[in-house]
C-alpha positions in Angstrom: -62.5 -58.6 -117.2 -66.1 -58.7 -115.8 -66.9 -55.5 -114.1 -64.3 -53.0 -115.3 -65.5 -50.6 -117.7 -64.2 -47.5 -119.3 -66.6 -44.5 -120.1 -66.1 -41.3 -122.1 -66.4 -38.5 -119.6 -69.0 -36.1 -120.5 -70.4 -32.5 -118.9 -72.5 -34.4 -116.7 -69.3 -35.6 -114.9 -67.7 -32.6 -114.4 -68.6 -32.4 -110.7 -67.3 -35.8 -109.8 -64.0 -35.4 -111.4 -63.5 -32.1 -110.0 -64.7 -33.4 -106.4 -62.0 -36.3 -106.9 -59.3 -34.3 -108.1 -59.4 -31.4 -105.6 -59.6 -33.9 -102.7 -56.6 -33.1 -100.4 -55.5 -36.9 -100.5 -55.6 -36.7 -104.2 -54.4 -33.4 -105.5 -51.2 -33.8 -102.9 -50.2 -36.6 -105.4 -50.9 -34.8 -108.8 -48.5 -32.5 -110.7 -51.1 -29.8 -111.4 -53.6 -28.1 -109.1 -56.9 -27.2 -110.6 -59.6 -24.8 -108.9 -63.0 -25.6 -107.7 -64.9 -24.4 -110.4 -67.5 -26.9 -112.2 -68.1 -24.7 -115.0 -64.4 -24.4 -115.8 -64.2 -28.2 -115.6 -67.3 -28.6 -118.3 -65.4 -26.2 -120.3 -62.2 -28.5 -120.1 -64.5 -31.8 -120.9 -65.7 -29.9 -124.0 -62.1 -29.0 -124.8 -61.1 -32.4 -124.6 -63.6 -33.8 -127.0 -61.7 -31.8 -129.8 -58.3 -33.1 -129.1 -56.5 -35.4 -131.0 -53.7 -35.9 -128.5 -55.8 -36.9 -125.5 -57.6 -39.7 -124.4 -59.4 -40.2 -121.3 -62.1 -42.0 -119.6 -63.9 -42.8 -116.6 -63.0 -46.0 -114.9 -66.1 -47.8 -113.8 -66.1 -51.1 -111.7 -69.7 -52.7 -111.7 -71.0 -49.7 -113.2 -70.1 -47.4 -110.6 -67.5 -44.4 -111.3 -64.0 -44.9 -109.2 -61.2 -43.1 -110.9 -60.3 -41.4 -114.2 -57.5 -42.4 -116.6 -56.0 -40.7 -119.4 -53.2 -40.9 -122.0 -51.4 -37.8 -123.5 -49.6 -38.1 -126.5 -46.4 -35.7 -125.3 -44.7 -36.3 -128.6 -46.6 -37.3 -131.8 -43.9 -37.5 -134.3 -42.0 -39.7 -131.9 -44.8 -41.8 -130.7 -44.6 -40.5 -127.4 -47.4 -40.5 -124.6 -47.6 -40.6 -120.7 -50.5 -42.0 -118.7 -52.7 -40.4 -115.9 -54.4 -42.3 -113.2 -56.5 -40.8 -110.5 -58.5 -43.5 -108.2 -61.4 -41.5 -106.5 -63.2 -44.3 -104.9 -61.4 -47.2 -102.7 -63.1 -49.9 -105.3 -60.6 -48.7 -107.7 -57.9 -49.4 -105.4 -58.7 -52.9 -105.3 -60.3 -56.1 -106.9 -59.8 -56.0 -110.6 -59.6 -52.0 -111.0 -55.7 -52.0 -110.4 -55.5 -53.9 -113.7 -56.6 -50.4 -115.5 -53.1 -50.1 -116.8 -53.3 -53.0 -118.8 -56.2 -51.7 -120.7 -54.9 -48.2 -120.9 -51.4 -49.9 -122.5 -53.1 -51.8 -125.0 -54.9 -48.6 -126.1 -51.6 -46.7 -126.4 -49.6 -49.2 -128.0 -52.7 -51.3 -130.1 -55.3 -48.7 -130.8 -53.2 -45.6 -131.0 -50.2 -47.1 -132.6 -47.9 -45.5 -130.3 -44.2 -46.6 -129.8 -43.4 -45.7 -126.0 -45.0 -44.5 -122.6 -43.0 -42.2 -120.3 -44.4 -42.0 -116.9 -43.5 -39.0 -114.2 -44.6 -40.0 -110.9 -44.4 -37.6 -107.9 -42.3 -39.6 -104.7 -45.2 -38.4 -102.5 -47.4 -41.7 -103.8 -47.3 -45.1 -102.2 -44.3 -46.6 -102.3 -46.2 -49.9 -103.6 -46.8 -48.0 -106.6 -43.3 -47.2 -107.1 -42.1 -50.5 -106.7 -45.0 -52.0 -108.6 -43.7 -50.3 -112.0 -41.3 -52.6 -112.7 -43.6 -55.6 -112.4 -45.6 -54.0 -114.9 -42.8 -53.5 -117.4 -41.5 -50.2 -116.9 -37.9 -49.5 -116.8 -37.1 -47.1 -114.2 -35.1 -44.2 -115.9 -34.3 -42.4 -112.9 -35.2 -39.8 -110.1 -35.0 -35.9 -110.2 -34.1 -35.2 -106.9 -36.6 -32.2 -105.3 -38.0 -31.7 -108.9 -41.4 -30.3 -107.5 -42.4 -28.0 -105.2 -45.9 -28.4 -103.7 -47.4 -26.3 -100.7 -43.6 -25.4 -100.0 -42.2 -29.1 -100.0 -39.8 -30.2 -102.4 -40.8 -33.5 -103.9 -38.6 -36.2 -106.1 -39.9 -37.2 -109.2 -39.6 -40.6 -110.5 -39.3 -41.4 -114.2 -40.6 -44.7 -115.7 -40.6 -45.8 -119.3 -42.2 -48.4 -121.4 -41.5 -49.5 -125.0 -44.3 -51.1 -127.4 -42.3 -54.3 -127.3 -41.6 -54.4 -123.6 -45.7 -54.4 -123.1 -46.1 -57.1 -125.8 -43.4 -59.3 -124.0 -45.3 -58.4 -120.5 -49.0 -58.3 -121.0 -49.7 -62.0 -121.2 -49.0 -61.9 -117.2 -52.1 -59.9 -117.0 -54.5 -61.9 -119.4 -56.1 -58.4 -120.4 -56.1 -58.3 -124.2 -58.7 -55.3 -124.4 -58.3 -51.5 -124.8 -60.2 -48.7 -123.2 -63.1 -49.2 -125.7 -63.2 -53.1 -125.3 -61.4 -53.7 -128.5 -59.3 -57.0 -128.4 -55.6 -57.1 -129.4 -54.6 -60.8 -129.5 
């Protein structure tokens, strides 16, 4: 897909990632909180380089960084991962950029050879995001009522899962066969 590219984050991206991650409209949709500390963010980026259970990229549209995506292996023995997506710029929410999930799922199931993705999505996210998960191929597992407490507010946590064979059966609808590193998986 022209115009959509993924780059490996480096220390030079620390401030950009931190600016996105600590912005109130984004921080409110995330499970974890981070302090605004550029040196701490740089140290986190350095630690990420050494991890074999974590893959992350900056999503770029027409060469402009618009978001951060990640794959965390939550159970290596069972081949299970979870995905993280943070769209910091409007261009990340429009056009081709919303197809980022296709590249990520190709990466999980083909490049990494994992067998399952289990995602946890805060109920405060867009209703379109929650309704769109089954359209991608995720199965709704359930809702943990009032599971998360942020700023004194109790928030539901929605759980979705997808097996590798689910993605193989669904991905043709999206016409994306590349992973986040540009490798094609037919």
